[in-house]
C-alpha positions as CSV (number, residue, x, y, z in Angstrom):
1,X,10.3,239.9,-220.3
2,X,7.2,239.2,-218.5
3,X,6.2,237.2,-221.6
4,X,8.5,234.6,-220.7
5,X,6.8,233.6,-217.7
6,X,3.6,233.6,-219.9
7,X,5.2,231.2,-222.0
8,X,5.6,228.4,-219.6
9,X,3.4,225.5,-219.6
10,X,2.4,225.1,-215.9
11,X,0.6,221.7,-216.4
12,X,3.5,220.1,-218.2
13,X,6.1,221.3,-215.7
14,X,4.1,220.2,-212.7
15,X,3.2,216.9,-214.5
16,X,6.9,216.2,-215.0
17,X,7.8,217.2,-211.6
18,X,5.2,214.7,-210.1
19,X,6.2,211.8,-212.4
20,X,9.9,212.2,-211.4
21,X,8.9,212.4,-207.7
22,X,7.0,209.1,-207.8
23,X,9.9,207.3,-209.4
24,X,12.6,208.7,-207.1
25,X,15.9,206.9,-207.3
26,X,19.4,207.4,-205.7
27,X,23.0,207.9,-206.8
28,X,23.7,206.5,-210.3
29,X,20.9,204.0,-210.3
30,X,18.5,206.3,-212.2
31,X,17.2,204.0,-214.9
32,X,13.5,205.2,-214.6
33,X,14.5,208.8,-214.1
34,X,17.0,208.5,-216.9
35,X,14.1,207.3,-219.3
36,X,11.8,210.0,-218.4
37,X,14.1,212.8,-219.1
38,X,15.5,211.2,-222.3
39,X,12.0,210.6,-223.6
40,X,11.0,214.3,-222.8
41,X,13.9,215.6,-224.6
42,X,13.3,213.6,-227.7
43,X,9.7,214.7,-227.9
44,X,11.0,218.3,-228.2
45,X,13.1,217.4,-231.1
46,X,16.4,217.5,-229.2
47,X,19.2,214.9,-229.4
48,X,20.2,213.8,-225.9
49,X,23.2,211.9,-225.4
50,X,24.7,210.0,-222.5
51,X,27.6,211.7,-220.5
52,X,29.2,209.5,-217.9
53,X,27.5,206.7,-216.0
54,X,24.0,208.1,-216.3
55,X,24.1,211.7,-216.9
56,X,22.3,213.3,-219.9
57,X,23.4,216.3,-221.9
58,X,21.4,217.9,-225.0
59,X,22.1,221.2,-226.7
60,X,19.8,223.9,-228.1
61,X,21.1,226.5,-230.7
62,X,24.3,226.7,-232.3
63,X,27.5,228.7,-232.8
64,X,30.9,229.3,-231.0
65,X,29.3,230.7,-227.7
66,X,27.8,228.3,-225.2
67,X,26.4,228.5,-221.6
68,X,25.4,225.6,-219.4
69,X,22.3,225.1,-217.3
70,X,22.5,222.3,-214.7
71,X,19.8,220.3,-213.0
72,X,20.3,217.3,-210.7
73,X,18.2,214.3,-210.9
74,X,18.8,211.9,-207.8
75,X,17.0,211.5,-204.6
76,X,17.6,210.1,-201.1
77,X,17.5,206.7,-199.5
78,X,14.5,208.1,-197.3
79,X,11.0,206.4,-196.7
80,X,8.7,209.2,-197.9
81,X,6.2,210.4,-195.1
82,X,4.5,213.2,-196.9
83,X,1.1,211.6,-197.6
84,X,1.3,213.2,-201.1
85,X,-0.8,211.4,-203.8
86,X,2.4,211.1,-205.9
87,X,4.7,210.3,-203.2
88,X,7.5,207.7,-203.8
89,X,6.8,204.3,-202.3
90,X,10.3,202.5,-203.1
91,X,12.3,203.5,-200.3
92,X,13.7,206.5,-202.0
93,X,12.4,210.2,-201.9
94,X,13.0,213.5,-203.6
95,X,13.4,215.3,-199.9
96,X,16.1,217.9,-201.6
97,X,13.9,219.1,-204.4
98,X,15.9,217.6,-207.4
99,X,12.7,216.5,-209.0
100,X,11.7,220.3,-209.1
101,X,15.0,221.1,-210.6
102,X,14.8,218.6,-213.3
103,X,11.1,219.5,-214.3
104,X,12.1,223.1,-214.4
105,X,15.1,222.5,-216.8
106,X,13.0,220.2,-218.9
107,X,10.5,222.9,-219.3
108,X,13.4,225.6,-220.0
109,X,14.7,223.1,-222.7
110,X,11.2,223.3,-224.4
111,X,11.0,227.1,-224.2
112,X,14.6,227.4,-225.6
113,X,13.7,225.1,-228.4
114,X,10.8,227.1,-229.5
115,X,13.2,230.0,-230.0
116,X,16.2,228.2,-231.3
117,X,16.4,229.9,-234.6
118,X,16.9,233.1,-232.6
119,X,19.3,231.9,-230.0
120,X,22.8,233.8,-230.2
121,X,24.6,230.7,-229.5
122,X,24.3,227.3,-227.7
123,X,22.8,226.3,-224.5
124,X,24.0,223.0,-223.1
125,X,21.6,221.1,-220.8
126,X,23.2,219.1,-218.0
127,X,21.0,216.5,-216.2
128,X,23.2,215.2,-213.4
129,X,23.1,211.8,-211.2
130,X,24.6,211.4,-207.9
131,X,24.8,214.8,-206.4
132,X,24.0,213.8,-203.0
133,X,27.0,211.7,-203.0
134,X,29.2,214.4,-204.5
135,X,30.2,212.0,-207.3
136,X,27.9,213.0,-210.4
137,X,29.5,216.2,-211.4
138,X,33.1,214.9,-211.7
139,X,31.7,211.8,-213.4
140,X,30.3,214.0,-216.2
141,X,33.3,216.3,-216.3
142,X,35.5,213.4,-217.2
143,X,33.2,212.3,-220.0
144,X,33.4,215.6,-221.9
145,X,30.8,217.8,-220.2
146,X,32.8,220.8,-221.1
147,X,33.7,219.8,-224.4
148,X,33.9,222.4,-227.3
149,X,32.4,224.8,-227.4
150,X,33.4,225.3,-223.8
151,X,30.8,226.9,-221.8
152,X,31.4,230.4,-220.9
153,X,29.2,230.5,-218.0
154,X,27.4,227.7,-215.9
155,X,24.2,228.1,-213.9
156,X,22.2,226.0,-211.4
157,X,18.9,226.6,-209.5
158,X,18.3,224.9,-206.0
159,X,14.9,225.1,-204.4
160,X,14.5,226.0,-200.7
161,X,11.6,225.3,-198.3
162,X,10.7,226.6,-195.1
163,X,11.8,230.0,-195.9
164,X,9.9,233.1,-194.8
165,X,10.0,234.4,-198.3
166,X,7.2,234.6,-200.8
167,X,7.2,231.5,-203.3
168,X,8.9,232.3,-206.4
169,X,11.5,234.5,-204.9
170,X,15.1,234.1,-206.6
171,X,18.3,234.5,-204.5
172,X,21.3,235.2,-206.4
173,X,24.6,234.3,-204.8
174,X,26.9,237.1,-204.0
175,X,30.3,236.9,-205.4
176,X,32.6,234.4,-203.9
177,X,32.0,231.1,-202.0
178,X,28.5,230.4,-201.3
179,X,28.8,226.6,-200.5
180,X,31.7,224.9,-198.5
181,X,33.9,222.1,-199.7
182,X,33.0,218.7,-198.6
183,X,34.3,215.1,-198.0
184,X,32.5,212.1,-197.2
185,X,34.5,209.1,-195.7
186,X,34.4,205.5,-194.3
187,X,36.6,204.2,-191.9
188,X,36.7,200.3,-191.5
189,X,38.2,199.3,-188.2
190,X,39.5,195.6,-188.1
191,X,39.9,193.8,-184.8
192,X,39.6,190.2,-183.7
193,X,36.4,189.0,-182.5
194,X,36.0,187.0,-179.2
195,X,33.6,186.2,-176.5
196,X,32.5,189.4,-174.4
197,X,33.5,187.5,-171.2
198,X,37.0,187.2,-172.5
199,X,38.1,190.6,-174.0
200,X,41.7,189.6,-173.4
201,X,41.5,187.2,-176.1
202,X,40.5,189.4,-178.9
203,X,41.0,192.9,-180.2
204,X,37.9,195.3,-179.7
205,X,37.1,197.4,-182.9
206,X,34.4,199.2,-181.2
207,X,36.5,200.6,-178.6
208,X,38.7,201.9,-181.4
209,X,35.9,203.2,-183.4
210,X,34.7,205.0,-180.2
211,X,38.0,206.5,-179.7
212,X,38.0,207.4,-183.3
213,X,34.9,209.5,-183.1
214,X,36.3,211.5,-180.2
215,X,39.5,212.0,-181.6
216,X,38.3,213.2,-184.8
217,X,36.6,216.1,-183.1
218,X,39.9,217.6,-182.1
219,X,40.2,218.7,-185.9
220,X,37.7,221.3,-185.6
221,X,38.1,222.3,-182.0
222,X,41.8,222.4,-181.7
223,X,43.3,222.2,-185.2
224,X,41.5,224.5,-187.6
225,X,41.4,228.4,-187.3
226,X,38.3,230.2,-186.3
227,X,38.9,232.0,-189.5
228,X,38.6,228.7,-191.6
229,X,35.4,227.5,-190.1
230,X,34.5,223.7,-190.4
231,X,32.4,221.1,-189.3
232,X,32.9,217.4,-189.0
233,X,30.2,215.0,-188.2
234,X,30.1,211.1,-187.8
235,X,26.8,210.1,-188.8
236,X,27.1,206.3,-188.8
237,X,28.8,203.6,-186.6
238,X,28.1,200.1,-186.9
239,X,29.3,196.9,-185.3
240,X,28.3,193.7,-183.7
241,X,25.3,191.7,-183.5
242,X,25.1,190.4,-180.1
243,X,25.5,192.1,-176.5
244,X,28.1,189.4,-175.3
245,X,30.4,189.2,-178.4
246,X,33.2,191.4,-179.6
247,X,32.9,191.6,-183.2
248,X,35.7,191.5,-185.7
249,X,34.8,194.7,-187.5
250,X,33.4,198.3,-186.9
251,X,32.5,200.8,-189.6
252,X,31.9,204.4,-189.3
253,X,31.0,207.0,-191.8
254,X,31.2,210.7,-191.6
255,X,31.6,213.9,-193.5
256,X,33.1,217.4,-193.3
257,X,32.6,220.8,-194.4
258,X,35.1,223.7,-195.0
259,X,35.0,227.0,-196.7
260,X,38.5,226.9,-198.4
261,X,40.6,224.4,-200.3
262,X,43.5,224.7,-197.5
263,X,41.4,223.6,-194.8
264,X,40.0,220.8,-196.8
265,X,43.2,219.4,-197.8
266,X,44.3,219.6,-194.0
267,X,41.2,218.1,-192.7
268,X,41.4,215.1,-195.4
269,X,45.0,214.4,-194.4
270,X,44.2,214.5,-190.6
271,X,41.2,212.3,-190.9
272,X,43.5,209.7,-192.3
273,X,46.4,210.1,-189.7
274,X,44.0,210.1,-186.7
275,X,42.1,206.9,-187.9
276,X,45.5,205.0,-188.4
277,X,46.9,206.2,-185.2
278,X,43.9,205.5,-183.1
279,X,43.7,201.9,-184.6
280,X,47.4,201.3,-183.9
281,X,46.9,202.4,-180.3
282,X,44.1,200.0,-179.8
283,X,46.0,197.2,-181.6
284,X,43.5,197.4,-184.7
285,X,44.0,198.2,-188.3
286,X,42.1,201.0,-190.1
287,X,41.1,201.5,-193.7
288,X,40.1,204.9,-194.7
289,X,37.9,205.4,-197.9
290,X,36.7,208.5,-199.6
291,X,33.1,208.2,-200.8
292,X,32.9,211.6,-202.4
293,X,34.2,215.0,-202.1
294,X,33.8,218.3,-203.8
295,X,35.4,222.0,-203.6
296,X,34.0,225.0,-202.5
297,X,31.4,226.7,-204.8
298,X,32.8,229.9,-206.3
299,X,30.3,232.4,-207.7
300,X,31.6,234.8,-210.5
301,X,31.3,238.4,-209.6
302,X,30.3,239.6,-213.2
303,X,27.7,236.7,-213.5
304,X,26.4,237.5,-210.1
305,X,25.5,241.2,-210.8
306,X,24.4,240.7,-214.6
307,X,22.0,237.8,-213.7
308,X,20.7,239.6,-210.7
309,X,19.9,242.7,-213.1
310,X,18.2,240.2,-215.6
311,X,16.1,238.3,-213.0
312,X,15.1,241.7,-211.6
313,X,13.7,242.7,-215.1
314,X,12.0,239.2,-215.3
315,X,10.3,239.0,-211.8
316,X,10.8,242.7,-210.3
317,X,13.3,243.9,-207.8
318,X,11.2,242.4,-204.7
319,X,11.3,238.9,-206.1
320,X,15.0,238.7,-207.1
321,X,17.5,239.4,-204.1
322,X,21.2,239.1,-203.6
323,X,22.0,236.6,-201.1
324,X,24.0,239.3,-199.1
325,X,21.0,241.5,-198.9
326,X,19.1,238.9,-196.7
327,X,20.4,239.8,-193.2
328,X,20.7,236.8,-190.9
329,X,19.7,234.3,-193.5
330,X,21.4,231.0,-193.9
331,X,21.1,231.3,-197.7
332,X,23.8,234.1,-197.3
333,X,26.4,231.4,-196.9
334,X,24.9,227.9,-197.5
335,X,26.4,225.3,-195.0
336,X,25.3,222.4,-197.4
337,X,27.7,221.5,-200.1
338,X,26.9,221.4,-203.9
339,X,29.1,219.3,-206.3
340,X,28.2,221.9,-208.9
341,X,31.3,223.5,-207.2
342,X,33.4,221.1,-209.4
343,X,32.1,223.0,-212.4
344,X,32.7,226.4,-210.8
345,X,36.4,225.5,-210.4
346,X,36.4,225.0,-214.3
347,X,34.2,227.8,-215.7
348,X,32.5,231.0,-214.4
349,X,29.5,229.7,-212.5
350,X,26.4,230.9,-210.3
351,X,24.3,229.4,-207.9
352,X,20.8,230.8,-207.6
353,X,18.2,229.7,-204.8
354,X,14.4,229.5,-205.5
355,X,11.9,230.0,-202.5
356,X,9.7,227.1,-202.7
357,X,7.6,226.8,-199.4
358,X,6.8,229.1,-196.6
359,X,6.2,227.5,-193.0
360,X,2.9,229.3,-192.8
361,X,1.7,227.5,-195.7
362,X,2.5,224.0,-194.2
363,X,6.1,223.8,-195.5
364,X,7.6,223.1,-192.3
365,X,10.1,220.4,-192.7
366,X,13.6,221.2,-193.8
367,X,15.3,219.4,-196.8
368,X,16.4,215.8,-196.4
369,X,13.4,215.1,-193.9
370,X,10.8,212.5,-194.7
371,X,8.1,214.9,-194.4
372,X,9.7,217.6,-196.8
373,X,7.3,219.3,-199.1
374,X,7.8,221.9,-201.8
375,X,5.2,224.5,-203.3
376,X,4.7,223.7,-206.9
377,X,4.0,227.3,-207.7
378,X,7.7,227.9,-207.8
379,X,8.0,225.6,-210.9
380,X,7.1,228.1,-213.5
381,X,9.4,230.7,-211.8
382,X,12.4,228.3,-211.9
383,X,11.8,227.2,-215.7
384,X,11.7,230.8,-216.6
385,X,14.8,231.8,-214.6
386,X,16.8,229.0,-216.2
387,X,15.8,230.5,-219.5
388,X,16.5,234.1,-218.5
389,X,20.0,233.3,-217.1
390,X,21.0,231.5,-220.6
391,X,19.7,234.2,-222.6
392,X,21.4,237.0,-220.5
393,X,24.7,235.2,-220.5
394,X,24.7,234.8,-224.3
395,X,23.5,238.1,-225.4
396,X,23.1,240.4,-222.4
397,X,19.8,242.1,-221.6
398,X,18.4,242.3,-225.3
399,X,15.3,240.6,-225.2
């Protein structure tokens, strides 16, 4: 099993990561990233094909049995402040580690291709856009991501920084939900602009929007049970250009998280009801738009145990942990959502975390921060782990 780690081309996976990091792009607008991944796959002798608006899938091996390995490719609209020589300079940044995910899966693809004749089935490689907006997985599902042979198992890896764990430690999700359902929304409040000195001649959308921010908070504080924990955040409120003018419109955007589908459905309904009722109260109108959503991420019990056993064979028991074994760790139940959850609702699936930066080594910023950094020593472990999980799912621990 240790030979698998020795097969990783450390220079290649590091080069890929840095190349992807430097050309960070967001959402579905991944022209450069798409080209890098596509060309790398073709260099390996694989036949990539587009899936959805700009997703990529490729397959290694043959046969009726199939497993899926997923990496996300998109970055965030953040001005990078890491000072890295390969930092992105286009106003986008891989502050969530998706560049590492993609580089690791590319290296896993190369390793799988090298032993393709001996694979006991097919491995479908999924390179996904628009994870941050919770839209990319659904887009690819609609375009045949799970077409025959339908995957019997699906896996993802997500790097984590700022953990007090040795770099390269993998954390296998315990059975059940490991990431909450989520929804991102926009509310457009329409009023009637006027001079600030004559508010009675207009209809103030800012006043309505301010009441909405407050009223929406009653969902989590007064309407959802303690046993159905949730959080709702309004992260943007924009309106007006001058201090003495009431504008025509105000726009707010927010998101919520919940750990079960019942609470998710309730919150989505109530956001609309509260927005419209508050607008009516303030003589405005409101339009609610959903920007992206996903269900809870479910981890299959059998995959969790068998994958943990396989990764412990690969890395040793001290470097392969079950999330529930980490007392007090946020990795036990992640509060960040993951649109891989859409795949977990369709086929048995598993989320695996990979420690990629300790505070004592300078990795002090959390994900989504302009100064976020990751330890590249995690890259070969992640690539090997992808291969290990695929082989284990296809034929058990017969290496």
